[in-house]
N, C-alpha and C positions, 0 to 999 in steps of 0.2 A: 736471732729472732726466728721462731718456728714458722714454717709455712702453714697457711690456712688450708682447710679442706678444699676450697675452690682452687687454690694454687696447685694442690696435689692432683686434682682432676685435670687441670690444664696441662700439667707436666706429663701425666699418664697419657692423655690424648695425643700430645705431640710426640711422645716416645713411641706410641703405636704407629703414628704416621711415618716416622723415620724408618721403623722396621718394615712397614708396608712398602715404602719406597725401595728399600734395599732388596726386598723379595721380588719387586716388580720388574727389575731390569731396565726400567725407563730412565730417561734423562730427568734431572730435577725439573727442568723447565716444562717438559711434557706432563710429568706427574702432577705438578702444581696446577698447571692450566686445566687439566681434566677434573681436578677437585676444587677448583676455585680458591686456591691458596696463593697468597703473594709469595713470590720467590724469596724475597728478602726475609720474610718471617720464617720460612722453612730453614734457610741457612742459619738464621739466628738460633733457632731451637736445636738444630743439629749440633752447632758449636757449643751451645750451653750444656746440652746433655752429654756430649763427649768430654767436656772439661770438668764434669763433676767429680769430686773426690770419691764419692760412693755411688753405686748404681741406684737408680730409682727403683723403689720397691713398693708394691701396693698389694692389697688383698681385697677380694670381694667380701663385703660385709652385709649381712641381711639384718635390718633393724627389726625390732619387735620380739615377740616371744617365739623364737625359733626352737624347734624341737631338735635336740642334738642326740645322736646315737652314741652310746658309750664307745670308747676307743676300740674295744674288743669286737664291736659289731661293724667296723669299717669294711666295706667290700674290697677296697683297694688302698694300699698305702705306698706312696712314692717317697723314697729317701733320696734327697738331693745331695749333690757333691759336697755341700756345705755342712751336711749332717742334719739339716732341717727335715722334718717329716710333714707330708701332706696326706691327711687321711680323707678319703672320699667315701661317703656313705652310699648305701644302696639307692636312696631317693634322689640323687642328683640328676638333673636333666642334661641331655647331651649338649645343648647349647652352652650351658655354663661350663661344662667340662672342656669344650673346645676353646672357650675364652681363656680358661686357666692354662691350657696347654700352649696356646699362642703366647701368652704372657711369659711363660717359662722359657720358651724358645727365643724370645726377643732379647 
């Protein structure tokens, strides 16, 4: 059974929390207390995400009539170790680029 969009959002959110905790250097108890997260839910998601057969993958998608630059006009192209390519156009804002960078590092 396929996961719904809502499930994907919840998975991505918890995946980001796990990565944030790992970067923080804090204990799980302190990290969860500061963010108002129940310890048992943090442990549940950490175990669930670690036990997945495939890593969680997501992409930022803009709905509507987005203007896409042809591939030859990309200002930057990242080639990932998997062979996948990420083309970044000249109009991308810094905040979106930081979000993508953090997702790739996680």
